[in-house]
N, C-alpha and C positions, 0 to 999 in steps of 0.2 A: 707361760704366754704372759702372765702378770708383770714380769720383769721388763717386758718391752713396752709397756703402756707409760706414756708420759701424763702427769697430772695436767688438767685443763681448769683454768680459772672461770668458775661459774659467774663471777661478778662482772665479767667483760673487761677486766683491766687490761689483759694482754692486747685485745682487739683495740681498745681505746688508745693505749700507748702506741701501737703500730700505726694506727691512723694519724695520730698527732705527728709521729716521727716522720712519716711519709709526706704529709702536706707541707711541713717545715722545710723539707729538703728538696721539695719538687721544684723544677724549672717552670716559672710563670712568664711566658714571653708576652710582650705588650700586644694588644690585639683590639679588636672591635668592642662594642658595648656588650655584646653577648658572650664573647671570650672572657672579659673581665668579670661578667656576672657569674660565669662558671667557676672562675678562681675565687670569687667571694664565697660562692656556695661550698666549696671544699674546705674553706678556712672556718666558716661559721655554720652554715646550714647542716652540712654533713655531720659535723660534731655534735650538734643539738639532737639530730635524729639518732645518732648512735647512742647517745645518752638515754634518749627516749626508748630505744630498743630494749634496754636493760631495766630502766627505771619503770617503764610501762605505766607512766602517769598521764601523759598528753595526748597521745595519738596524733602527733603533728601532721599537719597537710601543707605542703608546699606548692604554690602555683606561680608559675613565671609567665610573663607575657613572651612570646616566641618571636615577635617582631623586633626590627631594628627601630631606631630613633622616630623615623618618619611614621611608623605605625603607633608606637606607644604614646607620643605626644598628643595625638588626637584622641586616645583612649581615656576612660575614667579610671581604670584600674592601674595601680602601680605596677612597677616592673617586677617586684616580688611581693607575694602575699604569704603569710604564715598564718594558718588557721589552727585554732584550738577549739574543738566542740562547735564548729561552724562559726566562730567569732574570729574576726581579724584582730590579732594581738601583736604583730610585727610586720612592717612593710619596708620596702626599700626602692630607691631610685638610681638608675645607672646611666653614666655619661661617658663618652669616649675620651674627651680632652680634659685634662686637669683643670683648665680654666673654666669648666662648666660646673664646678661644684656648688656654687651658689644658685645656679638654675636647678640642680637636682634637689637642694633644699627647698626651694620655692614650690617645686612640684609635689614635694612630700605634703606640703600645707594644702595643696589644691585637690589632689586625687583621694577619693574615699576619705573626706576629711569630717564627714558628720558621724556623730555618735547616736547610738540608738539604745535605750535602756533594754529593748527586746533582745539585743545581741550581747551588750557589754555588762548588763547588770550593774554591779558596784565598782567596776574597773575605772580608775581615775585617770590614767594615762596610757598612750600607746607608744611603744618603742619603735624606732625605725632607723634606717641608715641612708646616707647619701654617699654615692661613690662616683668620682670622676678621674679618669686617668690612673687608676689604681689606688687613688687617695681615698680613704673611708673615714666618714665622720659619723658617729653614733648620736642619735638625736632622741627627743622625747616631745610628744604632743600631748598638752593636758587638756582633759575634758572641758574645763572652765575657760580655756583660752586657746582654741583651735587655731587661731590666726598667728600664734607665736611658736616658733620652733626651738626648743631649748637644747644646747649642746650638752651631752652627757660625758662623751669621751671622744677625742680626735685632735689632730688627724693621724691616721696610721696608714702607712703604705704597705700594699701586698707584695711589694717587690724587695723588701729587706727583712732581715731575720727578726729586728726588734718589732717592727710592725705586725709581723705575722704572729709572734709570740703574744702580742697585746690582743690581737683579734681571737686567738684560741681562748685566751683568759676571758674575754667578753662573751663568747659563745657559751661558756660554762655558766657564766653569770646570768645571761639571758635566759638560759634554760630554767634556772632557779627562780627567776622572777616570773617567768611564764606559769611555772608550776604553782606559785602563789595566786597569780591572776586568775587561773582557771577555777579556783574555789570560789571567786567572786562572780562568775558568770551564772546566768539564769539557767535552771534546770531544764527548761522546756522550750528553749530557743529555736525558731524556725531556721533551718539552714539557709545561708546566704544563696541567692540565685535559684532557689527551690520554686517549684511551680504547684500552687494549689489549684485543684480542679473541682468544679461544682457541676451538679446535675443540670442547672439552669443554662449551662453553655459558657459559663464564665471561667476564665483561667486568670489567676493572680501571680506574677512573677515577683518574688521578694528580693528587693535590692538593700543596700546598705541602710537608708532612712527613707526610702520611697518604694512604690510597687507599681507595676505596669499591669493594668487592668485590661483584659481583652474579652469581647463577648462576641459569641457566634450569632450573627444577626438573623440567621434561619431559625435559631431557637427563640430569639427575642426581637421579632421584627419591628415592634414598635418604636425601637430605638432609631430606626431610619427616619420616621416621620417626626420624632422628637429631638433629633439632634441639634437643630438650631436654638430650640428652647434649653436644652442642656448646656450648650455652649454659653448662652447667655446667663444661665444659673452659676456656672462655675466662674465666669468673669465677675458676676455681681457679688460673689461671697469670697473672693480670693484672699481678702485681708482679714477674714475672721480666724481667730485663734481657737475656735471651738468646733469648727467644722473641717472635714478633710478638704484639701486644696489641690487644684490642678497645677502640675508644673508644665504640662504640655497637653494640648487637646481640650475636649474629645474631638476626634475625627473618625471618619469611616473610610477604611480602605481593605476591603474584604471582610475585615472585622471592626467592630466598635473598639476604639483604644484610647485610653487616656492614662496619663503618668500622674500618680498621686503622692502626696506627702502630708504628714510624716507616717512612717510605718510604726505601728504600736502593737501591744499585747491584745490578743483577742479576749473577748468577754462572753463567749458562748457558753452553754450550760455546764459543759465538763471543765471549764476553767473559773467560773464565777466565784465560787466559794473561797479559792485561795488567792485571787487577785483583788477581790474586795473583802478585806478581813476585819474591818472596823467600821463603825457607825460614821466616823469622821471621813473615811474613804467613800462610803456610799453617799453621804451628804455632798462630797466634793464632786462626784460623778453626776449626780442629779443637777447640781448647779451648773456644771459644764453643759450638760445637755440642754438646760433651759436657756443658757446664754446662746448656745448654738441655734435653737429655735427662733431666738430674738433676732439674730442675724439673718436667718433663712426667711422669716416672715417680713423682715424690712426689705427684702429684695422681691416680696410678693410671691414667695413659693412656700409650699408646705412639705413636710418630709414623707408622711404616710406609713413608714414601715420601722417605727421606733421599737426595736428590740435589743436585748443585750448583745446579740452577735453583730449588730451594726453600731456598736460602741468600741472604740479603742482605748486602751490605757497607755499614755505616753510617759507618765511618771505617777508617783503616788497622789498627786493633787490635780493632775491635768488628764482631761478624758476629751475624746472628739466623737462627733457624730459622723458616720460614713454611709456609703452607699447612697449617694444622692441621685442616682439613676431612678430611684423610686419617687423623686419629687414631683409634685404637680403644681399648677398655679393655684394659689391660696384662694379658697372659696369657690373653686370650679364645681360644676355639676358632674358627678361621677359617671364616667362613660366606660363601659367594658371595652368597647371598640377602641376608645382613645387611650385608656389608662390601664386596661387589663383587668382581671378578676380582683376582687377584694383580697387585701392583703392577709397573710397568716395572722391570727391572733386578734383580727377585729371583732368587735362585739355589735350587738344590734343597734347600739345607740352611737357608734363610731361616727357615722355621717348624721349631719343635721339637715333634716328635709332633703335628703339626697346630695347634699353639698359637703365638701371636705373643707373644714374651717380650722381656724387656730385652735379652738376647743378640741378638735378631733385629735390633733397632735398631743396636746396636754393630756387627754384622756389615756392615750398610749403610754406616756411618762408614768401616769399613776399605775398602769398595769405593770410596769417594770418593778415597781416597789412590792408586788405581790409573789415575785418569783421566789421559788424555795432557794435555800442556800445562802440568803442574805442575811447580815446581822439583824438582830431584833430592832423593829422600828420604834418601839415605844408607842404610848397612846397618841402622842402628838404626830408621829410619823404616820401611824395608821389612818388617822383622821385626815392628814394632808393627802394621802394616797386616794381616799374615798372622794375628797373634794375634786381632785383632778379628774378622776373616772366619772364624776357626775357632771363635769364641765361647769362647776360653780365658780371657778377662779379664772381671772385673766392672767396672761403671761406675767406681767408686772407684779400682780397679787402673789403669784407662785413664787417669783424670785424674791420677794420679801417676806415669805412665810416664815414663821417663828421656828419651824422645825430646821430650816436651813441655815439659821443663825442662833445656834444655842449659846 
């Protein structure tokens, strides 16, 4: 029986060569945008996925908009998204007519153009393609210059042999580049479009550099009465670089909804020790929180729930205070009916004669510095935390404290 068994290559070389041979000789008739997109996929995406099938490095995920031009023009998502570990590393735009190539390039710069360290880590550029009438241009968007689209290779026609050969070569190079970029991605990225659910009735849908926050008003009915107040708050603090900002809303239609930016890395207890790894990073975080409070207090609001889970890390030196739905009018007399129960972590001296003051927020900042897992504060830092918790510093005094300016 052994004489009738033909050897099979375990490297996948036979399957790879057969795929390339078939796609090079295949008849590609001109057609609609979706037809041309399918032809590009055969020349580039299918080859990258075949490489990944044997190399087992990336677990590529391909997502295509399934509508024609009228649908995809109004969408924020590119025609093609290739994800590696939930991060977008390759995207594309397709047009039917050859004269629309510049329009396709322009849309590459518009759709999903924002970078997030939470998804992309240290990746410095995003590879992409524009195709119009079967003519393909390979481009690159740089992290430090997202408004410019640099041509890497082009233009190549999917309808002639030379163009197809070049696109096959590009597919192999693309795979090698993506394999390198995946090592630069964060190890704990939250998947794009994932939904985080909380027992409070809050759902957070994570997008490229923003989140959609929806709250069940049956579980948090106070939001109905406070809607106008929260709209005023988000409007007044829109320009702050240290507070989460509203891109749209808040409004209530069955659920309380607000679109917020930017999206950053969480600083909850399980993440704190490896996202704040040095004293300099901790000092930067506290500075940003104090600047956030200065902006918030200038708008006549106080936060009331300053804990590490309500702080996000945007990069190594930039942090933002989030969850502004807990904010109240600065100096207000605390009312359970109007404001709800006391927040988690409050101490007996959080309120001053029953009122929530600027010092109340600062005391909570001091409590942040006592959390386990942080870098050692040193004598000056420990004294700073004690002064904040004792409400013996004003906000301006805290911002100019010697511990924050070593």
